[in-house]
C-alpha positions, 0 to 999 in steps of 0.5 A: 260680292258676285255680279249676280248678287249686285244685279239682284240688289239693283233690281230690288232697289229699282223695284222699291223705287218704282213702288215708292213713285207709284205710292206717291203718284197715287196721293198726287193724282187728285189734286193734279187731276183737279188742277188739270181740269180747271186749266183745261176745262176737261170734263165740263169744269168751268173757268173762274174769271176776274172780269168780263171780256172787252169783246162781245160778239154778234153771235148768241148762245142759249144757256140752259140751266139744270138743278139736281139734289143728292138723294136724301138731302132735304132741300128744293133746288131750282133755277128761276129760269130754265134758260138764257139767251146772251150774245157770246162775251156778254155777261149773264146773271142767273138765279137759283132758289133753294129751300130747306124743306126740313125741321132742322139746319142742313149744311150743303154744297153745290158742284157744277159742270157744263155740257158739251164738256169742250165748252168748259174752258170757255164758260167763265164764272165771275160770281158763283155759290159753288164749292162753298159749304152753306148752312140753310136753316129750317124752312129757309129760302135763299136766292143764289146768283151766278154771274157768268159769261161765254169766252168769245175764243169759243168760236176760234176752236173747231170743236166748239165754234158751231155750238149754239147751246151750253147746259150749266148743271149744279148738284147740291150735295150734303157736307160730310158732317151731315152725313154725306160721303 
């Protein structure tokens, strides 16, 4: 074999390896991005906590509640109260009301985020109805709780220390078996 043939084979092998690596990374991108967002709070992704903090600050923060429903989903979804003010580190309990306004069962799932996005890592949920498929019977009304707190470490970061308001936003979507995408 000539040097040119060996170089061509090496180039072809490297190109095939690069294509295989790119295909593999494309399949891993979604779970890796999801894990990154959960760990860092990127994009307003809130965190899940197992216990409330032991430190409660004197400083308060106002949490606004926003609700949305995907187009065509026959449910009414509203926060019981528009906002709450609590001390940083204090546990808050918010309630959301959902009603199936149709004459047939509806299966839906709620997703969430917070704004400003930099606060996502500090917004900690102890209990949440999000990411759980839920069947709402015709005319059914339900009250759904969210137990949460703002991590006191929010005041230690330059980007978040002066934030006085956070918006927690939920959106209900139909599940794929309901004709959603």
